[in-house]
C-alpha positions in Angstrom: 19.3 -78.6 -17.2 16.8 -76.1 -18.2 16.6 -74.6 -14.6 20.4 -74.3 -14.6 20.5 -72.4 -17.9 17.8 -70.0 -16.6 19.8 -69.2 -13.5 23.0 -68.6 -15.5 21.0 -66.2 -17.8 19.6 -64.2 -14.8 23.0 -64.0 -13.2 24.4 -62.7 -16.5 21.8 -60.0 -16.7 22.3 -58.9 -13.1 26.1 -58.7 -13.6 25.6 -56.7 -16.9 23.3 -54.2 -15.1 25.8 -53.8 -12.3 28.7 -53.1 -14.7 26.5 -50.6 -16.6 25.6 -48.7 -13.4 29.1 -48.7 -12.2 30.4 -47.3 -15.5 27.6 -44.6 -15.6 28.6 -43.6 -11.9 32.2 -43.4 -12.8 31.5 -41.3 -15.9 29.2 -38.9 -14.0 31.7 -38.5 -11.2 34.4 -37.8 -13.6 32.1 -35.3 -15.3 31.5 -33.2 -12.2 34.6 -34.0 -10.2 37.9 -32.1 -10.1 38.6 -30.4 -13.4 34.9 -30.3 -14.4 33.7 -27.1 -16.1 32.2 -24.4 -14.1 29.2 -22.6 -15.5 27.7 -19.3 -14.6 24.2 -19.8 -12.9 21.7 -17.6 -11.1 22.1 -17.8 -7.3 18.5 -16.7 -6.9 15.4 -15.6 -8.9 16.0 -12.5 -11.0 13.1 -10.4 -12.3 13.0 -9.2 -15.9 14.3 -5.6 -16.3 16.0 -5.6 -12.8 19.7 -4.7 -12.2 21.8 -7.7 -11.4 24.4 -7.7 -8.5 27.0 -10.2 -9.5 28.4 -11.3 -6.1 24.9 -11.9 -4.7 22.9 -13.1 -7.7 25.4 -14.9 -9.9 27.9 -17.7 -9.2 30.0 -20.3 -11.0 29.1 -24.0 -10.2 30.3 -27.4 -11.4 28.4 -28.7 -14.5 28.5 -32.1 -16.3 30.8 -31.8 -19.3 28.2 -33.7 -21.5 25.6 -31.1 -20.7 27.6 -28.0 -21.4 26.0 -26.0 -24.2 28.1 -23.6 -26.5 26.0 -20.6 -25.3 26.8 -21.2 -21.6 29.3 -18.9 -19.9 32.3 -20.7 -18.3 34.8 -19.4 -15.7 37.6 -19.9 -18.1 36.3 -17.2 -20.5 34.0 -15.0 -18.3 34.6 -12.8 -15.3 31.9 -12.5 -12.7 32.6 -8.7 -12.3 31.6 -8.2 -16.0 27.9 -8.7 -15.2 27.7 -6.5 -12.0 25.1 -3.9 -12.9 23.7 -5.7 -15.9 20.0 -6.0 -16.7 18.0 -9.2 -17.1 16.1 -9.4 -20.4 13.7 -12.0 -19.0 12.9 -13.8 -15.8 15.7 -16.1 -14.6 15.1 -18.8 -12.0 17.5 -19.9 -9.3 20.0 -22.4 -10.6 19.4 -21.6 -14.3 22.5 -21.3 -16.4 23.2 -17.8 -17.8 23.5 -17.9 -21.5 24.7 -15.2 -24.1 22.1 -12.5 -24.5 20.3 -13.3 -21.3 21.9 -10.3 -19.5 22.6 -6.9 -21.1 25.8 -5.1 -19.9 25.7 -1.3 -19.4 28.1 -0.9 -22.2 26.1 -2.9 -24.7 23.3 -1.7 -27.2 19.8 -2.2 -25.9 20.7 -1.7 -22.3 18.5 1.4 -21.8 15.5 -0.3 -23.4 15.9 -3.3 -21.0 16.1 -1.0 -18.0 12.8 0.8 -18.9 9.5 -0.5 -17.3 6.9 -1.6 -19.8 5.1 1.4 -21.2 7.6 4.0 -20.1 9.9 6.3 -22.1 13.4 7.7 -21.6 13.8 11.4 -22.0 17.0 13.4 -21.6 17.1 17.1 -20.4 20.0 19.5 -20.1 21.1 20.5 -16.7 23.9 22.6 -15.1 25.3 22.9 -11.5 22.2 24.6 -10.3 19.4 22.9 -12.1 21.0 19.5 -11.5 21.3 19.8 -7.7 25.1 20.5 -7.8 25.8 17.0 -9.1 24.1 15.1 -6.2 21.6 13.4 -8.3 22.5 9.8 -9.1 21.0 7.0 -11.3 18.2 5.4 -9.4 17.1 8.6 -7.6 13.7 10.0 -7.9 13.1 13.7 -8.8 10.5 16.3 -9.4 10.6 18.7 -12.5 10.1 22.3 -12.0 9.5 24.8 -14.8 10.3 28.4 -14.4 8.9 30.7 -17.1 7.4 34.2 -17.8 3.8 34.6 -18.9 1.7 37.7 -19.9 -1.5 38.2 -17.9 -3.7 41.3 -18.5 -0.8 43.2 -20.1 1.6 42.4 -17.3 4.6 40.0 -17.4 4.2 37.4 -14.6 7.1 35.2 -13.5 6.1 31.8 -12.2 7.6 28.5 -11.1 5.6 25.3 -11.1 6.1 21.6 -10.5 4.7 19.8 -13.6 6.2 16.2 -13.2 6.6 14.3 -9.9 8.5 11.2 -8.9 10.4 10.5 -12.1 13.2 7.9 -11.8 16.7 8.9 -13.0 18.0 6.4 -15.4 21.4 7.9 -16.3 23.6 11.0 -15.5 25.4 12.0 -18.7 26.2 8.4 -20.0 26.8 6.9 -16.6 24.1 4.3 -15.7 25.7 3.5 -12.3 27.8 5.5 -9.7 29.7 2.9 -7.7 31.9 5.6 -6.0 29.0 7.7 -5.0 30.8 10.9 -6.0 29.0 14.1 -7.1 29.2 14.5 -10.8 28.5 17.9 -12.5 26.4 16.5 -15.4 25.3 18.2 -18.6 22.3 15.8 -19.2 20.0 13.7 -17.1 17.9 10.9 -18.5 14.6 10.2 -16.9 12.0 7.5 -17.0 8.5 8.9 -17.7 5.2 8.1 -19.3 4.5 8.9 -22.9 2.4 11.9 -21.9 5.1 13.3 -19.5 7.6 12.9 -22.3 5.4 15.3 -24.4 5.1 17.7 -21.4 8.9 17.8 -21.0 9.4 18.7 -24.7 6.9 21.5 -24.5 8.5 22.8 -21.2 11.9 23.0 -22.8 10.5 25.7 -25.1 8.6 27.5 -22.3 11.4 28.2 -19.9 14.0 26.6 -17.7 13.6 23.1 -16.2 15.2 22.4 -12.8 15.4 19.1 -10.9 14.2 18.7 -7.3 15.6 15.6 -5.5 13.1 13.6 -3.6 13.7 11.7 -0.4 14.1 7.9 -0.7 11.4 7.5 1.9 8.8 9.4 -0.3 9.2 6.8 -3.0 8.2 3.9 -0.7 4.5 2.9 -0.9 2.5 3.6 2.3 1.8 0.5 4.5 -1.9 -0.2 4.4 -3.8 -0.3 7.7 -5.2 -3.5 9.0 -9.0 -3.7 8.2 -11.4 -3.3 11.2 -13.1 -6.4 12.5 -16.7 -6.9 11.3 -19.6 -8.0 13.5 -21.4 -11.3 12.5 -24.4 -9.4 11.0 -22.4 -6.9 9.0 -24.0 -5.4 5.9 -22.4 -3.7 2.8 -22.1 -0.3 4.5 -20.2 -1.9 7.4 -17.8 -3.6 5.0 -17.0 -0.4 3.1 -16.4 1.4 6.3 -14.0 -1.3 7.5 -11.8 -1.1 4.4 -8.8 1.1 5.2 -8.4 4.3 3.2 -5.1 3.7 1.2 -5.6 6.5 -1.4 -2.7 8.9 -1.5 -3.4 12.4 -0.2 -4.3 15.0 -2.8 -1.2 16.8 -4.1 -0.9 20.5 -3.5 -1.0 23.0 -6.4 2.7 23.4 -6.8 2.6 26.9 -8.4 4.6 29.9 -7.1 4.2 33.4 -8.6 6.6 36.3 -8.3 4.1 38.0 -6.0 4.4 35.0 -3.7 8.0 35.6 -3.3 8.4 39.4 -3.4 6.2 41.7 -1.3 7.2 44.7 -3.5 5.4 43.3 -6.6 1.7 44.1 -6.9 -0.5 41.0 -6.6 -2.1 40.1 -9.9 -5.5 41.8 -10.5 -5.0 44.6 -7.8 -3.9 47.4 -9.9 -6.3 48.9 -12.4 -9.3 51.2 -12.8 -13.1 50.8 -12.5 -15.8 53.0 -14.0 -18.4 53.8 -11.3 -21.8 55.0 -12.4 -23.8 57.4 -10.0 -27.2 57.9 -11.7 -26.4 60.2 -14.7 -22.8 60.7 -13.7 -19.8 58.4 -13.9 -16.5 58.4 -12.2 -13.3 56.5 -13.0 -11.7 55.0 -9.8 -8.0 54.1 -10.0 -6.6 51.2 -7.8 -2.9 51.7 -7.2 -0.3 49.3 -5.9 0.5 51.3 -2.7 -0.1 49.9 0.8 -3.3 50.7 2.7 -3.0 54.0 4.5 -0.4 55.6 2.2 -0.9 58.7 0.3 -2.2 58.1 -3.2 -1.6 60.1 -6.4 -4.3 61.8 -8.3 -8.0 61.8 -7.4 -10.1 58.8 -6.5 -7.8 56.2 -5.0 -10.7 53.8 -4.1 -14.3 53.2 -4.4 -16.7 55.4 -2.5 
């Protein structure tokens, strides 16, 4: 009698477990089956501060109704195209649901601060059709900044042009953060991403003269591919190790300064014109250096040192 009761009890437990599992399976299938909500998720890993391309990096997927949070974005209230060109506030892993505030759209406040790299600053400068490369500078391009100004040296006005900032990233042209049509835009302002020191240099350059932008090639922004290290002998010492390490340091930059005398042959090179007092024992003579080419007739006496 006792054995029969135990068998009946075990069978009851097994039947109850089977019914529970069947109900759970049906509920779960109903949760994610036809008519289940679709939630916006990341199709791949997204780095913080990076631009998001909606068709490639975002997608709607079925999600259990019981697990849908109020902050999740559903296909019934959200369009995928709204987030094309948005910026991620933090790192997002593949398959993670996109919630409100996780992505910043280009027309929302805080977008520019989300685009900036840590430690960088955004500075805007005024441009025209000439200084702005006739509108062929787009967001995402890299440019050099050239300052053209006039300075006084030894009583003479010298006009000079110099590159004072290199490889600055363009964040926006006017108020456009993207240019999907890739059309030239004659902008009035260009916003650049620079270091805090470069931001100060730009503000000083605005008062010194005219700032122009020089568009850099996309290839110049790519880091050089390091060479493979040389093979070391079995008994290599420290000197051999140092020699085997490839030299990946960038080549030294040229002094990008051009004076008016470098452009025009008519102008006198700085420091050539002037006079020198020459002493000959108890006598002295003033020698005048003029700006005429060698071999031409000079004016006055003493056209060169004797």
